[in-house]
C-alpha positions as CSV (number, residue, x, y, z in Angstrom):
1,X,0.1,-0.5,0.3
2,X,1.7,3.6,-0.8
3,X,2.0,6.2,1.3
4,X,-0.4,8.5,-0.7
5,X,-2.3,7.9,-3.9
6,X,-2.4,10.9,-6.3
7,X,-5.0,11.3,-9.2
8,X,-3.7,13.1,-12.1
9,X,-0.2,13.3,-13.7
10,X,-0.7,17.1,-14.5
11,X,2.1,19.3,-13.6
12,X,0.0,19.7,-9.9
13,X,0.0,15.8,-9.5
14,X,3.3,15.5,-10.8
15,X,4.8,17.9,-8.6
16,X,3.1,16.5,-5.6
17,X,4.1,12.7,-6.4
18,X,7.9,13.9,-7.3
19,X,8.2,16.0,-4.0
20,X,6.7,13.2,-2.1
21,X,8.8,10.7,-3.5
22,X,12.0,12.8,-3.3
23,X,11.4,13.0,0.4
24,X,11.2,9.3,1.0
25,X,7.3,8.6,0.8
26,X,5.9,6.0,-1.3
27,X,3.5,7.4,-3.9
28,X,1.0,6.0,-6.4
29,X,0.0,8.4,-9.3
30,X,-2.6,7.8,-11.3
31,X,-3.5,9.2,-15.0
32,X,-6.3,8.4,-17.3
33,X,-4.7,9.5,-20.3
34,X,-2.0,7.7,-22.3
35,X,0.8,10.7,-22.1
36,X,1.6,12.7,-18.8
37,X,1.2,16.6,-18.3
38,X,-2.3,17.5,-18.4
39,X,-2.7,20.9,-20.6
40,X,1.5,21.2,-20.0
41,X,2.0,19.4,-23.1
42,X,4.7,20.2,-26.2
43,X,3.6,19.6,-30.0
44,X,6.5,19.4,-32.6
45,X,5.0,20.0,-36.2
46,X,7.5,20.2,-38.7
47,X,9.9,21.5,-36.3
48,X,8.0,24.1,-34.9
49,X,7.3,23.7,-31.0
50,X,3.2,24.0,-30.6
51,X,2.3,24.2,-26.9
52,X,-1.2,22.3,-25.6
53,X,-1.1,24.7,-22.5
54,X,0.9,27.5,-21.3
55,X,3.3,29.3,-23.6
56,X,5.8,29.9,-20.8
57,X,6.5,30.4,-17.5
58,X,7.1,33.4,-15.2
59,X,8.5,32.6,-11.7
60,X,10.7,34.3,-9.0
61,X,13.9,33.0,-8.2
62,X,14.2,30.5,-5.6
63,X,10.5,29.8,-6.4
64,X,9.1,26.1,-6.3
65,X,8.7,26.0,-9.7
66,X,12.7,26.2,-10.2
67,X,12.7,23.6,-7.8
68,X,10.9,21.5,-10.0
69,X,12.7,22.4,-12.7
70,X,16.1,21.1,-10.9
71,X,14.4,17.9,-10.2
72,X,13.9,17.5,-13.5
73,X,17.5,18.0,-14.3
74,X,16.1,21.1,-17.1
75,X,18.7,23.7,-15.2
76,X,20.6,23.6,-18.9
77,X,17.1,23.6,-20.8
78,X,15.7,26.3,-18.8
79,X,16.1,29.6,-21.1
80,X,14.6,33.1,-20.9
81,X,12.7,35.2,-22.7
82,X,14.6,36.7,-25.3
83,X,15.0,40.8,-24.8
84,X,12.3,41.6,-27.7
85,X,9.5,39.9,-25.4
86,X,9.5,43.1,-23.3
87,X,7.4,44.7,-25.9
88,X,3.4,44.4,-25.3
89,X,1.0,45.5,-27.9
90,X,-2.6,46.0,-27.4
91,X,-5.2,46.3,-30.8
92,X,-7.3,49.5,-30.5
93,X,-9.0,51.3,-33.2
94,X,-7.6,48.4,-35.6
95,X,-4.0,49.1,-35.2
96,X,-1.4,47.6,-32.7
97,X,-0.2,49.8,-30.0
98,X,2.8,49.6,-27.8
99,X,1.8,49.5,-24.1
100,X,2.3,51.1,-21.7
101,X,4.2,53.5,-24.3
102,X,1.4,54.1,-27.0
103,X,-1.4,54.6,-24.0
104,X,-2.3,58.1,-25.8
105,X,-3.3,56.3,-28.8
106,X,-4.7,53.6,-26.9
107,X,-7.1,55.5,-24.8
108,X,-8.5,59.2,-25.0
109,X,-6.9,62.0,-23.6
110,X,-9.8,62.0,-20.8
111,X,-9.1,58.3,-20.4
112,X,-4.9,58.9,-19.7
113,X,-5.5,61.5,-17.6
114,X,-7.9,59.6,-15.5
115,X,-5.4,56.8,-15.2
116,X,-2.5,59.3,-14.0
117,X,-4.5,60.3,-11.0
118,X,-4.8,57.0,-9.2
119,X,-1.8,57.6,-7.1
120,X,-4.2,60.3,-5.7
121,X,-7.2,58.5,-5.3
122,X,-7.8,57.0,-1.4
123,X,-9.4,53.5,-1.2
124,X,-9.4,50.1,0.6
125,X,-10.2,46.7,-1.1
126,X,-13.9,45.7,-1.4
127,X,-14.5,42.2,-0.8
128,X,-15.5,40.1,-3.8
129,X,-14.9,43.0,-5.7
130,X,-14.6,42.3,-9.7
131,X,-11.3,43.0,-11.7
132,X,-13.2,45.5,-14.0
133,X,-14.6,47.3,-10.8
134,X,-11.3,47.5,-9.2
135,X,-9.4,49.1,-12.3
136,X,-12.7,51.4,-12.8
137,X,-12.4,52.6,-9.7
138,X,-8.8,53.3,-9.3
139,X,-8.1,54.0,-13.2
140,X,-11.4,54.6,-14.6
141,X,-14.1,53.4,-16.7
142,X,-12.0,53.5,-20.0
143,X,-9.1,51.6,-18.7
144,X,-11.7,48.9,-17.2
145,X,-13.2,48.4,-20.8
146,X,-9.9,48.1,-22.6
147,X,-7.3,47.7,-20.3
148,X,-8.5,45.6,-18.0
149,X,-11.2,43.4,-20.7
150,X,-7.8,42.9,-22.4
151,X,-5.8,41.3,-19.9
152,X,-8.1,39.0,-18.3
153,X,-8.9,37.7,-22.0
154,X,-5.3,37.1,-22.1
155,X,-4.3,35.4,-18.3
156,X,-8.1,33.6,-18.1
157,X,-9.8,33.8,-21.3
158,X,-12.1,35.4,-18.9
159,X,-14.8,38.2,-18.1
160,X,-13.1,41.2,-16.1
161,X,-16.7,41.8,-14.8
162,X,-16.8,38.4,-13.3
163,X,-13.9,37.3,-12.0
164,X,-12.8,38.2,-8.4
165,X,-10.0,40.6,-7.9
166,X,-8.6,38.9,-4.8
167,X,-8.6,35.5,-6.0
168,X,-7.6,36.1,-9.9
169,X,-5.2,39.2,-9.2
170,X,-4.3,38.8,-5.3
171,X,-1.2,41.2,-6.1
172,X,-3.4,43.9,-7.0
173,X,-5.8,43.8,-4.1
174,X,-2.8,43.7,-1.9
175,X,-0.9,46.8,-3.7
176,X,-4.1,48.9,-2.5
177,X,-4.5,47.3,1.1
178,X,-0.6,47.8,1.4
179,X,0.6,50.8,-0.7
180,X,-2.7,53.1,-1.0
181,X,-2.8,52.3,-4.9
182,X,-1.1,49.9,-7.6
183,X,1.6,53.3,-8.6
184,X,2.2,53.6,-5.2
185,X,3.1,49.8,-5.0
186,X,5.0,50.1,-8.4
187,X,7.1,53.2,-7.4
188,X,7.9,51.3,-3.8
189,X,8.7,48.2,-6.0
190,X,6.5,45.9,-4.1
191,X,5.9,43.7,-6.7
192,X,7.7,40.3,-6.8
193,X,9.8,40.3,-9.3
194,X,9.6,37.4,-12.0
195,X,11.5,36.4,-14.9
196,X,9.3,35.2,-18.0
197,X,11.2,32.1,-19.5
198,X,10.7,28.6,-21.6
199,X,12.7,25.4,-21.9
200,X,14.7,24.6,-25.5
201,X,12.3,21.5,-26.0
202,X,8.8,23.1,-24.9
203,X,7.4,23.5,-21.5
204,X,6.2,19.9,-21.9
205,X,9.5,18.8,-21.3
206,X,9.3,19.1,-18.0
207,X,6.1,17.3,-17.4
208,X,7.6,14.3,-19.2
209,X,11.1,14.7,-17.1
210,X,9.1,14.9,-14.2
211,X,7.0,11.9,-15.3
212,X,10.1,9.7,-16.1
213,X,12.4,10.5,-12.6
214,X,9.0,8.8,-10.8
215,X,9.1,5.8,-12.7
216,X,6.9,2.9,-12.1
217,X,5.4,5.5,-9.4
218,X,3.4,6.7,-12.2
219,X,0.9,4.5,-14.4
220,X,-1.0,5.9,-17.6
221,X,-3.9,4.6,-19.0
222,X,-5.1,4.3,-15.4
223,X,-8.9,5.4,-15.2
224,X,-10.3,5.7,-11.6
225,X,-13.9,5.0,-12.0
226,X,-15.2,5.6,-8.1
227,X,-13.5,6.3,-4.8
228,X,-15.0,6.0,-1.5
229,X,-13.3,6.0,2.4
230,X,-11.9,2.7,3.3
231,X,-10.9,1.3,6.3
232,X,-7.4,2.8,6.0
233,X,-7.9,5.8,4.5
234,X,-9.3,6.1,0.9
235,X,-10.0,3.3,-1.9
236,X,-10.0,4.0,-5.9
237,X,-11.5,1.6,-8.1
238,X,-9.6,1.1,-11.8
239,X,-12.5,-1.4,-13.2
240,X,-12.4,-4.4,-11.1
241,X,-9.0,-3.1,-9.7
242,X,-8.9,-1.3,-6.4
243,X,-6.4,0.4,-4.7
244,X,-6.3,1.3,-0.6
245,X,-4.0,4.5,1.0
246,X,-4.0,6.2,4.0
247,X,-3.9,9.8,1.8
248,X,-5.5,10.7,-1.3
249,X,-4.4,13.6,-3.7
250,X,-7.3,14.5,-6.4
251,X,-5.3,16.8,-9.0
252,X,-8.1,16.7,-11.5
253,X,-10.3,19.6,-12.7
254,X,-12.8,20.6,-10.0
255,X,-15.4,19.2,-12.1
256,X,-13.9,16.1,-12.3
257,X,-13.5,15.7,-8.6
258,X,-17.2,16.8,-8.5
259,X,-18.4,13.9,-9.9
260,X,-16.0,10.9,-7.9
261,X,-17.1,12.5,-5.0
262,X,-20.9,13.0,-5.7
263,X,-22.5,10.2,-4.5
264,X,-20.9,10.5,-1.0
265,X,-21.0,14.3,-0.4
266,X,-23.0,16.6,-2.4
267,X,-22.6,19.4,-0.8
268,X,-18.6,19.2,-1.5
269,X,-19.7,18.1,-5.4
270,X,-22.3,21.1,-5.2
271,X,-18.8,23.4,-4.3
272,X,-17.0,22.0,-6.8
273,X,-19.7,22.2,-9.8
274,X,-19.5,26.0,-9.0
275,X,-16.2,26.8,-10.1
276,X,-17.3,27.8,-13.9
277,X,-14.2,26.9,-16.4
278,X,-13.7,28.4,-20.2
279,X,-13.6,26.9,-23.2
280,X,-10.7,27.7,-25.3
281,X,-9.3,27.1,-29.1
282,X,-5.8,27.6,-29.6
283,X,-3.9,27.9,-33.0
284,X,-0.8,27.6,-33.9
285,X,0.8,28.7,-37.4
286,X,4.0,28.3,-38.9
287,X,5.6,30.3,-41.7
288,X,8.7,31.4,-43.4
289,X,10.1,34.7,-42.9
290,X,9.5,35.7,-46.4
291,X,5.6,35.5,-45.6
292,X,5.9,39.1,-43.9
293,X,5.7,42.0,-46.3
294,X,8.2,43.7,-43.6
295,X,9.6,41.4,-41.2
296,X,8.4,39.1,-38.5
297,X,6.7,40.8,-35.4
298,X,9.1,41.5,-32.5
299,X,7.5,41.3,-29.1
300,X,5.4,39.2,-26.6
301,X,2.1,39.5,-28.8
302,X,-0.9,41.7,-28.8
303,X,-3.9,40.8,-27.1
304,X,-7.4,42.8,-28.5
305,X,-10.2,44.0,-26.4
306,X,-14.0,42.5,-26.7
307,X,-14.3,46.5,-28.5
308,X,-12.4,45.6,-31.4
309,X,-14.9,43.0,-32.7
310,X,-12.7,40.6,-33.3
311,X,-13.0,36.7,-32.6
312,X,-9.4,36.4,-31.6
313,X,-8.6,37.0,-27.8
314,X,-4.8,37.7,-28.7
315,X,-1.9,36.8,-30.5
316,X,1.9,35.6,-29.2
317,X,4.7,35.6,-31.2
318,X,6.3,32.6,-30.3
319,X,9.5,32.7,-32.0
320,X,10.0,36.3,-31.0
321,X,9.7,35.4,-26.9
322,X,11.7,31.9,-27.5
323,X,13.6,31.6,-30.8
324,X,14.6,27.7,-29.9
325,X,10.6,27.5,-30.7
326,X,11.0,27.6,-34.6
327,X,13.2,26.5,-36.8
328,X,15.9,28.7,-38.8
329,X,14.6,31.0,-40.5
330,X,10.8,30.6,-39.7
331,X,8.1,32.2,-37.4
332,X,5.9,30.9,-34.9
333,X,2.7,32.3,-33.9
334,X,0.2,31.3,-31.2
335,X,-3.6,32.6,-31.5
336,X,-6.1,32.4,-28.9
337,X,-9.7,32.0,-30.0
338,X,-13.0,31.5,-27.6
339,X,-13.0,32.1,-23.9
340,X,-15.6,33.6,-21.5
341,X,-17.3,35.5,-23.8
342,X,-17.4,33.7,-27.2
343,X,-17.5,29.4,-25.6
344,X,-18.9,28.4,-29.0
345,X,-15.5,28.8,-30.9
346,X,-14.5,25.7,-30.0
347,X,-16.7,23.8,-32.0
348,X,-16.1,25.6,-35.4
349,X,-14.6,23.4,-37.5
350,X,-10.8,23.4,-38.7
351,X,-11.6,25.1,-41.9
352,X,-13.8,27.8,-40.3
353,X,-11.6,28.5,-37.1
354,X,-8.6,29.0,-39.7
355,X,-10.3,31.3,-42.1
356,X,-11.3,33.7,-39.7
357,X,-7.8,33.5,-37.4
358,X,-6.2,34.4,-41.1
359,X,-8.4,37.2,-41.9
360,X,-8.3,38.9,-38.5
361,X,-4.4,38.1,-38.2
362,X,-2.6,38.6,-41.4
363,X,-3.8,42.1,-42.3
364,X,-2.6,43.4,-38.6
365,X,1.4,41.5,-39.1
366,X,1.4,42.0,-42.7
367,X,1.3,38.3,-43.6
368,X,1.0,37.8,-47.3
369,X,1.7,33.8,-47.6
370,X,-0.4,31.4,-46.1
371,X,1.5,29.3,-43.0
372,X,3.6,26.1,-43.6
373,X,2.5,24.3,-40.7
374,X,-0.6,24.5,-38.5
375,X,-1.9,22.9,-35.1
376,X,-5.6,23.6,-34.2
377,X,-6.5,22.5,-30.2
378,X,-9.6,22.9,-28.5
379,X,-9.8,22.9,-24.9
380,X,-13.5,22.5,-23.6
381,X,-13.5,23.4,-20.0
382,X,-10.3,24.9,-20.0
383,X,-9.2,27.4,-17.6
384,X,-10.9,27.7,-14.4
385,X,-12.6,30.8,-13.7
386,X,-12.4,32.9,-10.6
387,X,-15.9,34.5,-10.6
388,X,-16.7,36.8,-7.5
389,X,-17.1,34.5,-4.4
390,X,-14.3,32.0,-5.4
391,X,-12.0,32.9,-2.1
392,X,-15.2,32.1,0.0
393,X,-15.7,29.3,-2.1
394,X,-12.6,27.5,-1.5
395,X,-12.4,28.3,2.0
396,X,-16.0,26.2,2.0
397,X,-14.4,23.4,0.2
398,X,-11.0,23.2,2.1
399,X,-13.1,23.5,5.8
400,X,-15.7,20.6,4.3
401,X,-12.4,18.5,3.7
402,X,-11.5,19.0,7.2
403,X,-14.9,18.3,8.4
404,X,-15.7,15.2,6.1
405,X,-12.8,14.0,4.5
406,X,-9.7,13.9,6.8
407,X,-6.5,12.4,4.5
408,X,-8.0,13.8,1.0
409,X,-6.5,17.1,-0.6
410,X,-8.0,18.5,-3.7
411,X,-5.2,20.7,-5.6
412,X,-4.8,22.1,-9.0
413,X,-5.3,25.3,-10.9
414,X,-8.8,25.3,-10.0
415,X,-8.0,26.8,-6.3
416,X,-5.4,28.6,-5.5
417,X,-3.8,29.6,-8.9
418,X,-4.1,29.1,-12.5
419,X,-0.5,29.5,-13.7
420,X,2.1,26.6,-13.7
421,X,4.0,28.4,-11.0
422,X,0.8,28.3,-9.2
423,X,0.1,24.8,-9.5
424,X,3.6,23.6,-9.1
425,X,3.6,25.4,-5.7
426,X,0.4,23.8,-4.6
427,X,1.6,20.5,-5.7
428,X,4.9,20.9,-3.5
429,X,3.4,22.5,-0.7
430,X,0.7,19.7,-0.4
431,X,3.7,17.1,-0.7
432,X,4.8,19.0,2.6
433,X,2.0,18.7,4.8
434,X,1.8,14.8,3.3
435,X,5.0,14.1,4.2
436,X,4.8,15.6,8.1
437,X,1.1,13.9,8.5
438,X,2.8,10.6,7.6
439,X,5.9,11.6,10.0
């Protein structure tokens, strides 16, 4: 019998299992798919590295994520984003503008003036306040409609009017609480410094390396069909097989955890089911440099607020950020479509989706030839949405677990952060708690 049983071999489950195994615990990690990594996987298409999920990571030195890189033996393959990636753009009035440098062309004079007054505004964080409400209160209505809308679409593929600030962007809430505002916090260098990076063989190389390091502790193609409290902790069933363990970790989406727990706890299942998810379609495009009328775009990429009337949420200039993601003389782009405002985009055919993406993208970037390589990926219920009340909901889930399910943990991007850095930290912190509990 293993000390702990973990269900789900995304980065949260892989990190938790690796940390526990390295601390001397025995662990069994079960994954229903035939490949580990969950959303963190890389596809090599004709030499172009297209990501299934996150394109890069953004981590502070000494973070749990860097610990995972060390465990995976990928220190030499972890590369910082190219200097050009510092440039960011926003689509406004049909053209791309650098931000924040180009704000006078993104917002009206009144909107820019209203933003400049932010350090003079007093205020305290408001419970369950939305991102849009916070930005409107501190920076003005135009900033909320344009900047907050685009930013939230880029991170969560979500709705700025629905997402809860203290859960989705806690550093902004802390900036107001501790320093009286966002600009004041920035002037005091209060925001944690993080570096953007990636891997020579793509983000999926981290998942693959952690999975390989686990060896026989990881079982692929092992779908858990049911769970129940057992005499010695918990029991999971995989068809005719059953496995018992004193501790159980569910590193799967909240809706999947709800399905397993519903027969035993309707209250907990209902709380988990209240966490919504956004659908996202990702289109990877590989071009020859000659396909661009002037030159390939440089920078991290651009975001598109809904006011522009486009279907695309934004575009990452992948090979500008990470030159290793494309062969020499080639250009890789990544376009996101769908999200909370356009959930039906994932149901479009490849042909329709590609036609719409090219029609909206090519005039903006001066693309004059078709892509050489294409990868369309659809992600139904991909990104959890931290809507208003999320923090209270997570606390209620944790209280229910403590009351009714001792020895059961829920980890992953549905609860305490959606980024790969967040879920790795969640997995490693949970492993430490397991190590202490197991003695």
